FINUDO-840176 format. One line per field, with one value per residue: residue number from 1; residue in one letter; chain; x, y, z of N, C-alpha, C in turn. Coordinates in steps of 0.1 Angstrom, whole numbers. Example, Ala and Ser with C-alpha at 12.3 -4.5 7.8 and 13.67 -1.06 7.14 Angstrom:
% residues 2
nr (1; 2)
rest (a; s)
kette (A; A)
nX (132; 128)
nY (-57; -22)
nZ (78; 71)
caX (123; 137)
caY (-45; -11)
caZ (78; 71)
cX (132; 129)
cY (-33; 0)
cZ (78; 79)
//
This chain:
% residues 293
nr (1; 2; 3; 4; 5; 6; 7; 8; 9; 10; 11; 12; 13; 14; 15; 16; 17; 18; 19; 20; 21; 22; 23; 24; 25; 26; 27; 28; 29; 30; 31; 32; 33; 34; 35; 36; 37; 38; 39; 40; 41; 42; 43; 44; 45; 46; 47; 48; 49; 50; 51; 52; 53; 54; 55; 56; 57; 58; 59; 60; 61; 62; 63; 64; 65; 66; 67; 68; 69; 70; 71; 72; 73; 74; 75; 76; 77; 78; 79; 80; 81; 82; 83; 84; 85; 86; 87; 88; 89; 90; 91; 92; 93; 94; 95; 96; 97; 98; 99; 100; 101; 102; 103; 104; 105; 106; 107; 108; 109; 110; 111; 112; 113; 114; 115; 116; 117; 118; 119; 120; 121; 122; 123; 124; 125; 126; 127; 128; 129; 130; 131; 132; 133; 134; 135; 136; 137; 138; 139; 140; 141; 142; 143; 144; 145; 146; 147; 148; 149; 150; 151; 152; 153; 154; 155; 156; 157; 158; 159; 160; 161; 162; 163; 164; 165; 166; 167; 168; 169; 170; 171; 172; 173; 174; 175; 176; 177; 178; 179; 180; 181; 182; 183; 184; 185; 186; 187; 188; 189; 190; 191; 192; 193; 194; 195; 196; 197; 198; 199; 200; 201; 202; 203; 204; 205; 206; 207; 208; 209; 210; 211; 212; 213; 214; 215; 216; 217; 218; 219; 220; 221; 222; 223; 224; 225; 226; 227; 228; 229; 230; 231; 232; 233; 234; 235; 236; 237; 238; 239; 240; 241; 242; 243; 244; 245; 246; 247; 248; 249; 250; 251; 252; 253; 254; 255; 256; 257; 258; 259; 260; 261; 262; 263; 264; 265; 266; 267; 268; 269; 270; 271; 272; 273; 274; 275; 276; 277; 278; 279; 280; 281; 282; 283; 284; 285; 286; 287; 288; 289; 290; 291; 292; 293)
rest (m; i; a; t; l; q; r; s; l; e; v; g; a; v; t; i; t; a; e; i; m; p; p; r; g; a; d; p; s; k; s; l; a; m; a; e; t; l; r; g; c; v; n; a; i; n; v; t; d; g; s; r; a; f; m; r; m; s; s; l; a; l; c; k; l; l; l; d; a; g; l; e; p; i; l; q; m; g; c; r; d; r; n; r; i; a; i; q; g; d; l; l; g; a; h; a; l; g; i; r; n; v; l; c; l; t; g; d; p; v; r; v; g; d; q; p; e; a; k; a; v; n; d; y; e; s; v; r; l; l; q; q; i; d; c; f; n; r; q; e; d; p; v; k; g; f; l; p; d; k; g; t; n; f; f; p; g; a; a; a; d; p; n; c; r; s; f; s; g; l; y; k; r; l; e; r; k; k; a; a; g; a; k; f; l; q; t; q; m; v; m; e; s; t; v; l; e; e; f; c; s; r; v; a; k; p; l; d; l; p; v; l; a; g; v; f; l; l; k; s; a; r; n; a; r; f; i; n; k; v; v; p; g; a; c; i; p; e; a; l; v; e; r; l; e; k; a; s; d; p; l; s; e; g; v; a; i; a; s; e; q; v; k; n; y; v; e; i; a; q; g; v; h; l; m; a; v; k; a; e; n; l; i; p; k; i; l; a; k; a; g; f; n)
kette (A; A; A; A; A; A; A; A; A; A; A; A; A; A; A; A; A; A; A; A; A; A; A; A; A; A; A; A; A; A; A; A; A; A; A; A; A; A; A; A; A; A; A; A; A; A; A; A; A; A; A; A; A; A; A; A; A; A; A; A; A; A; A; A; A; A; A; A; A; A; A; A; A; A; A; A; A; A; A; A; A; A; A; A; A; A; A; A; A; A; A; A; A; A; A; A; A; A; A; A; A; A; A; A; A; A; A; A; A; A; A; A; A; A; A; A; A; A; A; A; A; A; A; A; A; A; A; A; A; A; A; A; A; A; A; A; A; A; A; A; A; A; A; A; A; A; A; A; A; A; A; A; A; A; A; A; A; A; A; A; A; A; A; A; A; A; A; A; A; A; A; A; A; A; A; A; A; A; A; A; A; A; A; A; A; A; A; A; A; A; A; A; A; A; A; A; A; A; A; A; A; A; A; A; A; A; A; A; A; A; A; A; A; A; A; A; A; A; A; A; A; A; A; A; A; A; A; A; A; A; A; A; A; A; A; A; A; A; A; A; A; A; A; A; A; A; A; A; A; A; A; A; A; A; A; A; A; A; A; A; A; A; A; A; A; A; A; A; A; A; A; A; A; A; A; A; A; A; A; A; A; A; A; A; A; A; A; A; A; A; A; A; A)
nX (967; 987; 985; 998; 1002; 1006; 1029; 1048; 1049; 1057; 1083; 1096; 1097; 1095; 1063; 1034; 1002; 969; 939; 905; 872; 840; 814; 787; 762; 750; 768; 800; 821; 837; 850; 865; 881; 896; 910; 925; 944; 963; 975; 1004; 1017; 1011; 1009; 985; 950; 929; 893; 869; 844; 814; 824; 826; 800; 784; 763; 773; 782; 787; 817; 826; 816; 829; 855; 856; 853; 877; 895; 887; 897; 924; 937; 949; 928; 920; 897; 878; 861; 835; 818; 795; 771; 761; 749; 765; 760; 755; 780; 797; 787; 793; 821; 828; 818; 834; 859; 854; 851; 877; 890; 915; 927; 918; 907; 900; 875; 857; 839; 826; 805; 769; 757; 773; 769; 751; 726; 714; 693; 694; 697; 723; 742; 764; 771; 795; 828; 860; 880; 866; 858; 883; 889; 870; 877; 902; 893; 878; 900; 912; 895; 873; 839; 814; 795; 797; 823; 839; 842; 823; 827; 853; 879; 892; 916; 926; 942; 945; 942; 945; 933; 949; 955; 980; 980; 967; 961; 967; 992; 996; 970; 965; 984; 975; 950; 959; 974; 955; 943; 964; 967; 942; 946; 956; 977; 989; 992; 973; 975; 957; 957; 989; 1007; 1032; 1066; 1078; 1057; 1049; 1074; 1074; 1051; 1058; 1081; 1073; 1049; 1041; 1065; 1073; 1051; 1056; 1043; 1039; 1038; 1018; 1020; 997; 992; 979; 964; 964; 944; 941; 943; 919; 907; 923; 918; 891; 892; 906; 886; 863; 871; 876; 904; 921; 950; 963; 992; 995; 1016; 1017; 992; 995; 1015; 1001; 983; 998; 1008; 1010; 998; 978; 970; 992; 1011; 1001; 1005; 1033; 1038; 1027; 1044; 1068; 1063; 1058; 1084; 1098; 1084; 1087; 1112; 1108; 1085; 1072; 1060; 1037; 1003; 982; 959; 937; 912; 888; 908; 925; 939; 962; 979; 1000; 1017; 1025; 1039; 1059; 1073; 1083; 1103; 1095; 1091)
nY (1198; 1212; 1225; 1256; 1255; 1228; 1223; 1238; 1227; 1201; 1204; 1211; 1238; 1269; 1275; 1294; 1300; 1316; 1327; 1334; 1346; 1338; 1362; 1374; 1374; 1383; 1397; 1396; 1414; 1426; 1404; 1396; 1419; 1418; 1394; 1402; 1418; 1399; 1390; 1379; 1375; 1351; 1315; 1302; 1306; 1299; 1293; 1296; 1272; 1274; 1280; 1276; 1270; 1291; 1308; 1316; 1328; 1302; 1283; 1272; 1289; 1313; 1305; 1299; 1326; 1336; 1322; 1332; 1357; 1353; 1342; 1316; 1292; 1274; 1251; 1248; 1221; 1210; 1184; 1185; 1196; 1184; 1155; 1124; 1123; 1149; 1160; 1146; 1155; 1182; 1181; 1171; 1192; 1213; 1206; 1207; 1234; 1242; 1241; 1228; 1224; 1211; 1213; 1190; 1187; 1178; 1195; 1222; 1216; 1220; 1232; 1252; 1274; 1301; 1292; 1270; 1252; 1240; 1211; 1187; 1168; 1150; 1127; 1119; 1121; 1138; 1119; 1100; 1117; 1124; 1098; 1096; 1116; 1105; 1082; 1094; 1106; 1084; 1077; 1062; 1051; 1060; 1041; 1018; 1003; 1025; 1061; 1073; 1098; 1107; 1111; 1129; 1153; 1162; 1179; 1170; 1181; 1181; 1189; 1197; 1196; 1208; 1213; 1193; 1171; 1144; 1130; 1104; 1096; 1117; 1111; 1086; 1094; 1112; 1094; 1078; 1097; 1103; 1077; 1078; 1096; 1122; 1150; 1171; 1191; 1215; 1235; 1241; 1272; 1279; 1288; 1286; 1279; 1255; 1238; 1234; 1223; 1198; 1186; 1184; 1168; 1144; 1136; 1147; 1145; 1117; 1107; 1117; 1141; 1173; 1203; 1232; 1256; 1270; 1304; 1329; 1361; 1381; 1405; 1420; 1420; 1413; 1401; 1378; 1365; 1359; 1342; 1320; 1312; 1305; 1291; 1259; 1240; 1261; 1277; 1301; 1315; 1330; 1348; 1360; 1372; 1391; 1406; 1418; 1433; 1452; 1467; 1498; 1500; 1476; 1462; 1466; 1453; 1427; 1422; 1422; 1400; 1379; 1381; 1374; 1347; 1336; 1339; 1322; 1297; 1289; 1278; 1254; 1240; 1233; 1256; 1283; 1290; 1316; 1333; 1359; 1372; 1392; 1411; 1406; 1422; 1429; 1409; 1409; 1428; 1415; 1394; 1408; 1420; 1397; 1391; 1383; 1396)
nZ (474; 498; 530; 544; 572; 576; 561; 575; 601; 594; 585; 607; 614; 634; 644; 642; 654; 657; 673; 665; 672; 657; 647; 668; 654; 621; 606; 594; 595; 616; 627; 605; 602; 625; 619; 598; 609; 616; 594; 578; 602; 614; 609; 605; 611; 638; 640; 662; 674; 685; 711; 746; 747; 736; 714; 682; 649; 624; 625; 601; 581; 586; 582; 555; 545; 554; 538; 513; 516; 515; 537; 558; 572; 603; 609; 636; 650; 668; 686; 700; 691; 668; 650; 638; 610; 602; 609; 592; 567; 569; 571; 545; 530; 539; 529; 502; 499; 502; 526; 548; 572; 604; 637; 660; 683; 714; 726; 747; 776; 773; 796; 805; 790; 773; 767; 783; 782; 758; 737; 739; 716; 709; 695; 683; 698; 704; 696; 680; 660; 649; 639; 620; 602; 594; 581; 559; 547; 537; 518; 526; 529; 553; 556; 539; 519; 495; 491; 465; 452; 455; 481; 510; 520; 546; 572; 603; 637; 673; 706; 738; 773; 792; 819; 831; 858; 859; 843; 833; 826; 807; 788; 778; 767; 747; 732; 721; 705; 687; 675; 662; 642; 646; 639; 650; 680; 697; 726; 756; 775; 788; 816; 828; 822; 832; 834; 807; 797; 811; 801; 773; 774; 787; 775; 748; 732; 734; 720; 695; 685; 672; 691; 697; 718; 741; 744; 763; 764; 791; 805; 828; 865; 875; 854; 851; 875; 872; 850; 862; 879; 863; 840; 829; 840; 839; 853; 865; 879; 911; 913; 888; 887; 907; 896; 874; 889; 902; 882; 864; 839; 832; 809; 790; 805; 805; 778; 778; 794; 779; 756; 767; 774; 748; 737; 755; 752; 725; 725; 737; 728; 694; 685; 690; 701; 699; 720; 723; 734; 720; 716; 695; 678; 692; 690; 670; 682; 705; 694; 681; 702; 712; 694; 669; 639)
caX (971; 992; 984; 1010; 1004; 1012; 1043; 1056; 1050; 1064; 1097; 1101; 1099; 1087; 1050; 1025; 987; 961; 925; 895; 858; 830; 805; 774; 753; 752; 778; 814; 831; 846; 859; 874; 890; 906; 918; 934; 956; 972; 982; 1019; 1022; 1008; 1008; 971; 941; 917; 880; 862; 831; 805; 832; 819; 785; 777; 759; 780; 782; 794; 832; 828; 813; 840; 867; 855; 855; 891; 901; 885; 906; 938; 942; 947; 920; 919; 884; 875; 849; 831; 809; 784; 758; 757; 751; 775; 756; 758; 795; 802; 784; 801; 835; 829; 816; 845; 869; 850; 854; 891; 895; 923; 931; 907; 910; 889; 871; 845; 830; 822; 791; 759; 753; 781; 767; 740; 713; 716; 682; 696; 700; 735; 741; 776; 771; 809; 837; 871; 887; 859; 859; 896; 888; 861; 885; 911; 885; 876; 913; 915; 883; 863; 826; 810; 785; 805; 831; 847; 834; 823; 831; 867; 881; 896; 931; 926; 953; 937; 949; 938; 936; 955; 956; 992; 977; 960; 968; 972; 999; 994; 957; 966; 992; 966; 941; 966; 979; 943; 942; 975; 963; 931; 950; 960; 990; 995; 985; 973; 972; 950; 966; 1000; 1012; 1045; 1075; 1080; 1045; 1051; 1085; 1071; 1042; 1064; 1090; 1066; 1037; 1041; 1077; 1072; 1041; 1060; 1033; 1043; 1030; 1017; 1016; 987; 995; 966; 966; 957; 942; 941; 943; 905; 905; 930; 911; 878; 895; 909; 873; 853; 876; 881; 918; 930; 958; 972; 999; 993; 1026; 1013; 980; 1000; 1022; 991; 977; 1008; 1011; 1002; 990; 977; 970; 1005; 1018; 996; 1012; 1047; 1038; 1025; 1056; 1078; 1059; 1061; 1099; 1103; 1078; 1092; 1124; 1104; 1076; 1075; 1055; 1027; 989; 979; 945; 936; 898; 884; 920; 934; 948; 974; 988; 1012; 1025; 1030; 1049; 1071; 1081; 1090; 1113; 1090; 1087)
caY (1211; 1211; 1238; 1263; 1250; 1214; 1223; 1244; 1217; 1189; 1207; 1215; 1252; 1275; 1277; 1303; 1302; 1325; 1323; 1345; 1342; 1344; 1372; 1370; 1380; 1379; 1405; 1391; 1424; 1428; 1393; 1397; 1429; 1412; 1384; 1409; 1423; 1388; 1387; 1379; 1372; 1337; 1305; 1299; 1312; 1291; 1299; 1288; 1266; 1274; 1280; 1278; 1268; 1303; 1309; 1325; 1323; 1289; 1283; 1268; 1301; 1323; 1299; 1302; 1340; 1338; 1317; 1342; 1369; 1349; 1338; 1302; 1289; 1261; 1249; 1241; 1214; 1203; 1173; 1187; 1201; 1177; 1141; 1120; 1126; 1164; 1162; 1140; 1164; 1195; 1178; 1170; 1205; 1221; 1202; 1212; 1248; 1245; 1241; 1216; 1222; 1208; 1210; 1182; 1189; 1173; 1207; 1225; 1212; 1230; 1238; 1264; 1284; 1310; 1285; 1257; 1243; 1234; 1196; 1183; 1156; 1142; 1114; 1117; 1129; 1142; 1107; 1094; 1127; 1122; 1086; 1099; 1123; 1096; 1074; 1102; 1108; 1071; 1076; 1052; 1056; 1057; 1030; 1006; 1006; 1037; 1072; 1074; 1111; 1111; 1113; 1142; 1155; 1170; 1179; 1171; 1183; 1178; 1198; 1191; 1205; 1205; 1215; 1181; 1166; 1131; 1128; 1091; 1097; 1125; 1104; 1076; 1101; 1117; 1083; 1075; 1108; 1100; 1065; 1081; 1104; 1136; 1153; 1182; 1195; 1229; 1233; 1252; 1282; 1274; 1300; 1284; 1271; 1242; 1229; 1230; 1214; 1185; 1181; 1180; 1157; 1132; 1133; 1150; 1140; 1103; 1104; 1124; 1151; 1187; 1211; 1246; 1259; 1280; 1317; 1337; 1375; 1385; 1420; 1427; 1410; 1409; 1392; 1366; 1358; 1355; 1330; 1310; 1308; 1299; 1283; 1246; 1237; 1273; 1277; 1313; 1316; 1342; 1358; 1368; 1380; 1402; 1415; 1426; 1441; 1463; 1474; 1510; 1498; 1462; 1456; 1465; 1443; 1415; 1420; 1418; 1386; 1370; 1380; 1366; 1333; 1332; 1337; 1310; 1285; 1284; 1270; 1242; 1234; 1237; 1269; 1288; 1293; 1328; 1336; 1372; 1373; 1406; 1419; 1400; 1432; 1431; 1397; 1413; 1435; 1404; 1387; 1418; 1421; 1384; 1390; 1379; 1408)
caZ (480; 512; 537; 550; 585; 575; 556; 586; 611; 589; 583; 620; 616; 644; 638; 651; 651; 666; 674; 665; 674; 648; 652; 674; 645; 607; 599; 598; 592; 627; 628; 594; 604; 635; 612; 589; 616; 618; 581; 578; 615; 618; 598; 602; 621; 642; 641; 673; 671; 697; 723; 759; 744; 733; 700; 673; 635; 623; 622; 587; 573; 587; 576; 540; 543; 556; 526; 502; 519; 514; 550; 560; 585; 610; 612; 648; 649; 681; 684; 709; 685; 655; 649; 628; 596; 600; 610; 579; 557; 571; 567; 531; 525; 542; 520; 489; 500; 502; 540; 550; 586; 613; 650; 665; 697; 719; 728; 761; 779; 771; 808; 809; 780; 775; 764; 790; 779; 745; 738; 734; 708; 713; 688; 683; 706; 696; 691; 669; 649; 643; 632; 608; 592; 589; 571; 547; 540; 530; 509; 531; 531; 566; 556; 534; 506; 493; 486; 450; 447; 460; 495; 515; 523; 557; 582; 616; 650; 686; 718; 750; 785; 799; 833; 836; 870; 857; 830; 827; 819; 796; 778; 772; 759; 735; 725; 713; 694; 677; 667; 654; 631; 650; 633; 658; 692; 702; 740; 764; 780; 797; 822; 833; 813; 837; 830; 793; 796; 816; 791; 761; 776; 792; 768; 734; 725; 732; 710; 683; 681; 674; 700; 696; 732; 742; 751; 765; 768; 803; 804; 842; 876; 876; 843; 855; 886; 866; 842; 872; 885; 854; 828; 834; 838; 840; 865; 864; 892; 919; 910; 876; 891; 915; 886; 868; 899; 906; 869; 861; 827; 832; 795; 785; 813; 799; 765; 781; 799; 767; 748; 774; 772; 734; 736; 762; 747; 712; 728; 743; 718; 681; 683; 700; 697; 707; 722; 729; 732; 717; 715; 686; 671; 700; 688; 663; 692; 714; 686; 678; 715; 714; 684; 656; 632)
cX (975; 992; 997; 1013; 1011; 1026; 1052; 1059; 1059; 1079; 1103; 1103; 1091; 1074; 1041; 1011; 981; 947; 916; 881; 849; 821; 793; 764; 757; 762; 792; 825; 841; 855; 869; 885; 901; 915; 929; 946; 966; 979; 997; 1025; 1021; 1007; 994; 963; 929; 905; 872; 848; 822; 812; 824; 804; 777; 775; 767; 778; 791; 809; 834; 826; 824; 853; 867; 858; 870; 899; 899; 894; 921; 945; 939; 939; 923; 905; 883; 862; 846; 820; 796; 771; 753; 758; 761; 772; 759; 773; 801; 800; 792; 816; 837; 827; 827; 857; 866; 853; 868; 898; 903; 926; 919; 912; 898; 887; 858; 835; 827; 808; 781; 756; 761; 778; 755; 726; 713; 705; 684; 700; 714; 734; 752; 775; 786; 815; 850; 879; 879; 858; 872; 896; 880; 869; 896; 905; 883; 889; 917; 904; 873; 850; 822; 801; 792; 812; 838; 838; 834; 828; 843; 867; 886; 911; 932; 939; 947; 946; 939; 942; 942; 956; 969; 990; 970; 968; 974; 979; 997; 980; 957; 973; 983; 956; 947; 971; 967; 941; 952; 971; 951; 934; 955; 974; 997; 987; 985; 968; 963; 961; 976; 1006; 1026; 1053; 1077; 1069; 1046; 1062; 1082; 1061; 1049; 1073; 1084; 1055; 1039; 1053; 1077; 1062; 1045; 1049; 1038; 1033; 1030; 1011; 1007; 992; 983; 969; 957; 956; 942; 941; 929; 902; 911; 923; 897; 881; 898; 896; 864; 858; 882; 896; 927; 937; 968; 978; 996; 1003; 1023; 1001; 985; 1008; 1013; 985; 985; 1011; 1003; 993; 989; 977; 984; 1014; 1014; 1003; 1026; 1048; 1036; 1037; 1067; 1075; 1062; 1076; 1104; 1097; 1083; 1106; 1121; 1095; 1079; 1069; 1045; 1013; 984; 964; 944; 921; 894; 896; 930; 943; 961; 984; 1001; 1022; 1032; 1042; 1062; 1079; 1088; 1101; 1108; 1084; 1081)
cY (1208; 1225; 1243; 1257; 1236; 1214; 1228; 1234; 1205; 1191; 1211; 1229; 1257; 1279; 1285; 1303; 1311; 1321; 1335; 1338; 1347; 1354; 1366; 1378; 1377; 1387; 1401; 1402; 1426; 1417; 1392; 1407; 1425; 1402; 1391; 1415; 1412; 1384; 1389; 1376; 1358; 1328; 1302; 1305; 1303; 1299; 1290; 1283; 1265; 1273; 1283; 1277; 1281; 1304; 1320; 1319; 1310; 1291; 1281; 1281; 1310; 1318; 1301; 1316; 1343; 1334; 1327; 1354; 1365; 1346; 1323; 1299; 1276; 1260; 1241; 1234; 1206; 1193; 1175; 1189; 1194; 1162; 1137; 1124; 1141; 1167; 1157; 1150; 1177; 1193; 1178; 1184; 1214; 1218; 1207; 1227; 1252; 1245; 1228; 1213; 1221; 1205; 1203; 1183; 1182; 1184; 1209; 1220; 1224; 1238; 1251; 1276; 1293; 1305; 1271; 1247; 1236; 1219; 1193; 1170; 1146; 1128; 1110; 1124; 1131; 1130; 1101; 1104; 1125; 1109; 1088; 1106; 1114; 1087; 1082; 1104; 1096; 1068; 1065; 1058; 1052; 1045; 1017; 1010; 1019; 1049; 1073; 1087; 1116; 1113; 1127; 1142; 1165; 1169; 1181; 1173; 1181; 1188; 1190; 1201; 1201; 1206; 1203; 1175; 1152; 1130; 1115; 1090; 1105; 1118; 1094; 1082; 1106; 1105; 1078; 1085; 1106; 1088; 1068; 1090; 1118; 1138; 1164; 1184; 1210; 1228; 1244; 1261; 1276; 1287; 1298; 1275; 1257; 1233; 1224; 1220; 1199; 1178; 1176; 1168; 1144; 1127; 1134; 1144; 1125; 1099; 1110; 1132; 1165; 1195; 1226; 1250; 1271; 1292; 1325; 1351; 1378; 1400; 1427; 1416; 1405; 1399; 1378; 1358; 1352; 1342; 1318; 1304; 1300; 1290; 1270; 1244; 1249; 1274; 1289; 1315; 1330; 1353; 1366; 1377; 1393; 1412; 1424; 1436; 1454; 1471; 1487; 1509; 1482; 1455; 1455; 1455; 1429; 1412; 1416; 1404; 1376; 1369; 1373; 1351; 1328; 1329; 1325; 1297; 1280; 1277; 1256; 1234; 1239; 1251; 1273; 1290; 1304; 1330; 1350; 1377; 1388; 1416; 1413; 1409; 1434; 1419; 1401; 1420; 1425; 1397; 1396; 1419; 1408; 1382; 1385; 1391; 1404)
cZ (495; 518; 542; 564; 585; 571; 568; 597; 607; 587; 596; 622; 628; 638; 648; 645; 661; 664; 673; 667; 662; 655; 659; 666; 631; 600; 604; 597; 603; 629; 617; 596; 615; 628; 603; 596; 618; 605; 582; 591; 620; 606; 595; 614; 625; 643; 651; 668; 683; 710; 735; 757; 743; 718; 693; 658; 634; 619; 607; 578; 573; 581; 561; 537; 545; 543; 515; 504; 518; 527; 553; 573; 590; 614; 626; 647; 662; 678; 692; 702; 673; 657; 639; 614; 593; 600; 597; 568; 557; 567; 552; 524; 527; 532; 506; 488; 500; 516; 542; 564; 595; 627; 656; 680; 701; 720; 743; 763; 778; 784; 811; 800; 783; 771; 770; 787; 766; 747; 732; 726; 711; 707; 686; 695; 698; 689; 679; 657; 642; 634; 619; 598; 586; 578; 558; 540; 532; 520; 513; 534; 545; 567; 551; 521; 506; 488; 471; 444; 453; 476; 498; 517; 535; 565; 596; 628; 661; 696; 729; 761; 793; 814; 839; 848; 868; 843; 824; 820; 806; 784; 771; 763; 746; 726; 716; 702; 683; 668; 658; 642; 634; 645; 641; 670; 694; 717; 745; 769; 790; 802; 827; 824; 818; 834; 816; 791; 800; 806; 779; 763; 780; 783; 753; 726; 723; 721; 696; 677; 683; 682; 697; 710; 733; 751; 751; 770; 780; 803; 817; 852; 877; 866; 846; 865; 881; 858; 851; 877; 876; 843; 833; 830; 838; 853; 864; 878; 898; 916; 898; 879; 898; 905; 879; 877; 902; 894; 868; 849; 826; 818; 789; 792; 808; 786; 768; 786; 788; 758; 754; 773; 758; 733; 743; 756; 734; 713; 734; 734; 704; 677; 693; 693; 706; 708; 729; 726; 731; 716; 705; 678; 679; 697; 680; 673; 701; 706; 683; 691; 718; 704; 671; 649; 618)
//
């Protein structure tokens, strides 16, 4: 079975993904309702995995519920909270459940979350996780020989930050991810076309990795300043902050900014990855304003 995301990226089509968070509790109904608003608008839906080290329902569980609802998920898998045995078991379980797309992440440090006393594991990091998936795709057992009960057919991706100050260091890191088996990149939020153009031309294109550029919905000037302060790598230009500050309806202005970015970024990268925390229902509006109906 080849996932829709994989087919779209491999044929060079404009590809759109979006992100939702699992619930902070045992009832997934709100998260599923948010995901339902994305039906027909995106190729696949990312489900975050302990993002910013905050406790939420497992990404694996919500991904399975999305599959049951006829929506294609991207399983985000971080390495912070599980040792390699747990990661290996979760990967095989995810494949058995029908999940094929995996975004491989190291994971945010525990100290930034709401339970800083928790113990980080970090037995793997993103490159070693990609290597593990590649081994499973080749039916290799992590101990020796081959898996007696068949291998996997995952479509793995990696994260990238175009705002990184050292493009040479970023290139080397992504070169390792490509060698480890990464098939696509989803980026952190990008706020300027020039930044994305430089990243694609100097890093992604030489590595022949399709890029889904991160578009983040800004809700207000206060929201933008908060993100600049607490989110590692965030670099929201003051001009955008001022634009939000002067707007009579900051949220609508944020939608307009995001739609402009979508329109510009699909001319530079292969597609976009939309993030609208707790406002995923606005993603269809962003896409419509950008000309994607």
